[in-house]
C-alpha angles and dihedrals in degrees: 000000000000093000089049091052092049091049089051090057102261112152110248095228091055092061115090119195118189114201131179101238139021089243091056091047091051093049091049091053092051092048091052092049092049092047091051091047090055096031095139088068094053116118091228089067095053109130094007122141122258089252092055091047091050090051090050092051089057089062093081091062094041096046107028107025095038093048096247095131120147113263104255110185144148117246088260092049091052091048090051090053091052093048093049093045092050100027093139093048092052093048106268126125089193139038105268122223131220115260104236120223090245094053090043090055091051092050092049093049090051092048093049092046094051096038097049091055090064116099092226090056092050089056092050092048090050090055092048093046089060089071091062099056098088095285116144116236118190104245092196089068096054098071088054090051093052091055094057117109094211106027101176094049100044107026094092093047092045092053092041096233131127115261119230141182124226138038117355095208092056091047093053091046089054092048092051093048091051091049094049091049090057099038118115099243090161089067089048088053089054089052090050091054091053093048093048092051090053091044090236114173090223088072088082096062092040089053090049090053089053096047098039103038111206138129089242094055092046090051091049091049101044112023138059124248091271091052097257134127110271119243091203102049104094119048137179092269089061096049090049088063095041121007097205097045091108091054089051091051092049093051092049090050092049091052093048096044091048091054093046090053092053092043093050093046090052091052092046093050094047094045091048092048090051093047091049092050091048096046090045090058092046094049093046091053091044091055091050092051093049092049093048092057096038097242136136129205124217095268089053091055093058096040096046093047091048090051091047090054092054100037127104093268093048093111092061093048093045091046091053093046091047090055090057098047136063103159131033121193123187120195127197090014091173088070095055128090139215094261091059093044092050086065091052092043089058090053094043091051088063090034097062107014108022132088095262125173096239122072093183118123111278133199144183116211119187128184123190148131121211095208091057094060105121103147102081087123086066094048100271113158111195091189088072087071092064091041090059091049090052094044094055099029094123093063100022125113113200118208125185118215101212100158115095121204095182112049139053120248095251091059092046090051090054091050091049093049090053099045102037093079091045100049118043093204096044114144122210117241132231125207109239093203130035111245138155116272138158135189117191130166113211114212109233116198113245119263114270114270113254126206109279105247133164091229119016109211102169142357124251115243093247090052091055090051091051091052091048090051089050092054090048089055093047092050092049093049094050096044091042091059091047092051091046092055092044092051090052089058090233093124144008126232094261090060091072128087121180116206125185131193090229138002113278107174094184095052093047091047090055091048091049092048094052093046092049090050085059091048094252118134123220127200114207122217086236087065092060117088101221094194089065092058114099089212092057090046088053090054091049091051095053 
């Protein structure tokens, strides 16, 4: 696309390419330079006249040597350019610098060191630490908490529990004592009598709950591992001794579960309040430190630029930017988010509908693939891709890139079969080059059936042996397929990559042992220092 724009006469400096990482931006620059250096071989010049080819050859000098290259930047890089170009308009009397990850780490360590020496911080940490001593916090409540605008003020009201000041541990101890004083232990004693008459093994833990009164013992005796009423607690043999024993059990469970819910909400609210107070102090100090050294972090770049595009002086900034741009290209659009696009929307509003200085042809070119969106943990919102398509649908031309230059057809067919039901507009892919490929699903025997228990505390010896035998079989199947392909000379050892859903040291050890017996080395992911990878460093810098 960039080469096509340059060949059509677009000035290099008026082309803006937004990429996802610095590495991608660097690679794009090198590819453009190489393509211009060998421009006579480019498919776009097929059938062109000698004069047109000669003009195209001059592009290398005009674009590369005369420093007229397209501006190829990440979103953060583009925002930094805007902030530096309009530093006064966005509120800076100086040209701010990027806060490097190294310097950021030093600042954070200093903040933590100074903050954690304060007595108020020690109290907050004591409250937070209470959550990591085996206490159950209801995870379903946390997402609700994070959505609150004013967490500290409304968390107690939202969770419908009474706020309190002071030590959390003492508060919970008081709540548990009050609950135990009002608990119907006489009904529990009736249950114990029934279970002892039927020689039920559960009588032991019920008796323990009666003799050693605690919320923990009651929970162990009456509820399942996930703190619910058991569906397999009362049987016919029990009701034959006492017809209403099940009703007694249900009432006791209701009382206990109700208390646990209030207790857990109280813990959740207090922990959240403490975390919010602590993080508020940390962030406040962090902002002060950044300001004192005149630096911005990556979040600042996006937020400041977004504010600048919507402030009172936005027309001037957008007018100036519009005069310097004619074509905007966005790569890996599925990994962008609405905050980033709101910056572009402000520019594009002037770009296509405003009273910009330039009357030259303008274009927006966006490349993306929903099913490749894997950066939601960094704020990526793949739905923005479809939003952009809808926003500009009247003037938008949609092209599907169905030719694959990387994979064999058999692999592409597998991908298509998986994604076609998930994406209504999915397009099947075609391998551009014929290459060897194989997709094979190995049938793994199901895991051995364990005894059905409400709360599994340990594995029986024969169950452990069954699991070990299963891993032996898995290792033999995987290594057998690798050896078969190697013997056929269709691949070499370095062509293989083993990926697992989760770390299983025992399984990988067995695989490694078999391969080494066949004189084939295997490098574990644990042996790779991720921090030394430039790709990982790119991710960390985003």
